[in-house]
N, C-alpha and C positions, 0 to 999 in steps of 0.2 A: 916976276919970278913965280913960278907955279907953286902951289901949296903942296904939302906932303900928301894930303888927301887926293888932290888932283893927279899927282904923280902915281899914287897907288891905283887909282881908277884906270889911268892910261896903261900902266904896266899890266893890270889884269886883262884889259882889252887886247893888248899885244899878245899875251900868253894864250888867250883864247883863239886868236887868229893863227898863231903858230901851231897850236894843237890841231886846229881844223885842217890846216895845210898838210901837216904830217899824217893825219888820219887818211886824208884823201890820197896822198902819195903812196902810203903803205897799202891802201886798199885797192887802188886802181892803177897806180904807177903814173897817173896823169892828173893834172889839175882840172877840176870841173869849171864850167863857165862862170859860176858864182865866185869861185876862188880866183880865177883869172881877173874878174872884174875888181875884186877886193885888192888884188896885187897891183893892178893898173892904177887904181885910185890912190893906193899908198905911194906909188912911185911918182905921182903928181905933186906930192907934198914937197914944197921947196925946202932945201937943206937948211935955210935960215930959220925954219920953224922947228927944227930938231933941237933937242936939249942935249947938251954935251954930257958925256959920262962924268966929267969932273963936277959939273953943276948938279947932277943928280946925287953924286956922292956927298957934296957939300950940304944939299938940302936934307938928305937922310941923316946926316951927322948932327944936325942942329937939335 
């Protein structure tokens, strides 16, 4: 089970990625090559490695 610190770090990274994608979409209306690479890499992550919403809530409530 990931620690709260690990979860926080991962959430911050996700927030940064989303902000980057939103900025690019608003600015250009299209994803840059770098954003496409990041998205492609994220899509390769097996679903088994994802942390369920319920597990995150449980970890945060401890």
